[in-house]
N, C-alpha and C positions, 0 to 999 in steps of 0.2 A: 322631204319638205324643201321647197326652194322659193318660199315666199318671203314675207317681211322678216328681217333679221333682228334678233335680240341679243343681249349679253346675259348669259346664264351663269350664276354662281351657286354651286352646291355647298352646303355646310360640310365641314371637314369629315364628320362622321358618315356622311352620305356618299362620299366620293368613291368608296370601294365598289359601289354599284355601277359606276360609269367606266367606260373604257379609259385606259391611262391617258389618252390624248385629250380627254374632256374633264380632267380632274383639277385643272387650274382655276383661278378666279377669272370671272368675266370672259367665259368662253363664247365666241361668236356662234350663234345657233340660228339656223333657218327655221321658219315656221311656214304653214300654208295659208295663214291669214284667216282661218276659220276654226281650227281646232282649239280646244280649251287649253289653259295652262296646265291642268292636270294631265292631259294627253301628252303635252310637250315634255313634262317631267318624266312620265313613264317611258316615253321614247328615248330619254336620256339614260334609262336603265333603273330608275329609282321607283320602287313600289310606293303607292300613295299611303300605304299603312305606316311608312316611315317618315312621312312629311308632317311637319307641324305647321308653321305659318309660311305663307307665300307673300313676298314683298315685291311690288313693282314700283320702281323709282322711289323706294322707301315707304310706300303705303301698302298696308295689308289688303289682299284681294282673295276672293274664293277660288277654289280649283276650277270653277266654271268660267273664270275670266278669260277672254280672248286677247292675247298680247298683241301690241302694235309695234311697228317698225321702230327700232332705236331704243326700246325700253330696256332698262336694267332690271333683271329678275333675280331675286335671291331666294333660295329654297332652304328653309331651316328644318332641323330635325324636331322630333316630338319632344315636348317638355316632360320632365320626370318629376314626380310620379304622374303618369298619364291617366287621365280620368276617362272612364268608359261610361257613357250615358245610356240609359234606357233599360238596364237589366243588372241584376247582381253580378259581380265580377266572378267569372268562371271561365275555364279554358277547354280547348280541344286541341290535341296534339296529333301530328301526322305520324306515320309509321316509323319514321327515322328517329323519333325522340322518346323512346321507351324509358330510358334511364331518367330523363328529366321528368317524365310523367310520374314515375314512382317516387321521386324525391319531392315533387310538389304534393302528392297525396300524403306522403310521410309527414309533411308540415300542415296537413289539414286543409289544403287548398283543393277546391272542387275541380277535378281534372279528368276529363274524358280522353280516352286514347284508343286509337284503332291499331291493333297489333297485326293487322293484315292491310295490304294496300287496296283500299276500296275505290281509289280513283279520285281525282281532283273534284269533279262535279259533285260526288256524294259527300265529300268532306265539306265543301262550301255550302251545300244544302243543309247539312247537319248544323254547321255554325249558325246559319240563319234561323233554322227551326228552333234550336235550343238557346239561341242568343249567347253563344260562347265565342270568346276571342280565340281565333285560330293561330297557333304558334307553328311556324314552319321555317325551314331553310330553303324552301322552294319559292323563288321569286314569282314564277308564273302562277303558282297557286294563289299567292297573295294579291294578284291583280284581278282575281275573279270578282265581278261586280256584285254577286249575290251574297258575299260574306257579310256577316253581322259586324265583325271587326277582326283585325288580324295584326300580327307582329312578326317581324323577321327575327330569327334566333341567330345571333351573329357569330357564335363560337361553336366548334364541334366538341369542346371539352365540357362534360356534364357539370363540373364545379362552376365554371364560368357561365354556362347557360343558366344555372339556377340563380346565381348572383344577378345576372342581367335581367331576368324576368322579375325577380323580387324588387330590384331597384326601379325598374320601369313602371310596374303596376302597383307596388306596395300592397299586396293582398293581406288580409287579416290571417295571421298564423295561429292555428289551433292544433299543434302537433299531436300525433298518436290518436287521431280521431277518425281517420279514413283508412279503408282497406287499400293497400298498395297494389293489390291484384285487380280489383274491379271498381274502386272509387266509392264503394258503399260505406255507410257509417259504421263505426265500431261500437260495441257495447261490452261492458265488463261481463266476464263469464266465470262461473265457479268450476272447479276441477271435475265435479261429478257430472255437470251438464255437457262437458266436452270430452269426457274421458274416452269415449268410443272413437274419437278422432285422433288420439294421441298414441304414440309408440310407448312401450313400457318405460324406457329410460327417461323420456320426457315427462311422463306422468309422475315418476318418482322424484325427479330433480327440480321441478318447478311447481309453484303454487299460484302464481298470478297469471291470468289469461284474459284475452279479449277475443271477441268473435264478430265477424262481419255479419250485419243483419241482412245483407243481400245474398252473398255467395256462401256464407257460413264458414268461411276460412277461419282458422284459429291462430292466434298470435301469442307468443310468450317471449321472454327475454333470453333468447338463445345465444348461439355463438357469434352472431352478427350484431348483437345489440350495441356493443361498444362503438362500432363503426357508424351505425345509424344515429346513436346518441351524439356523436361528434358532428354529423351533418346538421342535426336539429339544433344543437347548442350554438354552432357557429352562425346559423341563419337567424336564430332568435336574437343573439347578441348584436348582430349587425343591422337587422331589419325590424326587430320588435316582435312582440308576442310573448306568451308565457309557455314554456315547455313543461309538459307533464312528465314527472319522473318515470 
């Protein structure tokens, strides 16, 4: 771009997307005089999924606004909790976020997940078809126009990822109600009804079971329950909801 020049300021939390030379305040930025402000922001490296308000000379404008020479543009991050209009809040995670998907399901959050790489077009199409917020660390994927909605996952640490998503979207938490394997709803199950799916030691040692109504996987309070209980308790304490013992 070598047209009208503007002064571009990215919010501090958005500067990680830009090259180091463009992370200061009021960075001189050339435009072509025809492209929208949304295009200019994406050209600076910032996915529009991470953008809240756009201010031009202190006045809010839409992403379709075409900036003029000499204008000061400020790009703000999304406000938290972020409201998603048009559908119940539910998520779709790409292949690199399996641990986050299981933790969201553990908390009862409707979370679809592809454990194979089906490609960016297919993920974006599913996001639109099922009206799910796509969570990804792939900036290019988040720029696809067909997405219903999307969000960048800022950390590669599963604990931090979970806190980030819960803080950003504030989903209702209903722990222990979804299958961590397939996202299906769980129901209480008696030992007799699931006995043929249990090993002898498990059948003798446990009395309380749940079963997925979709894939029929059986759950009980086994060796990993204490660790999972910690994840649930910490999330409920910080972000709300009622944990089921």
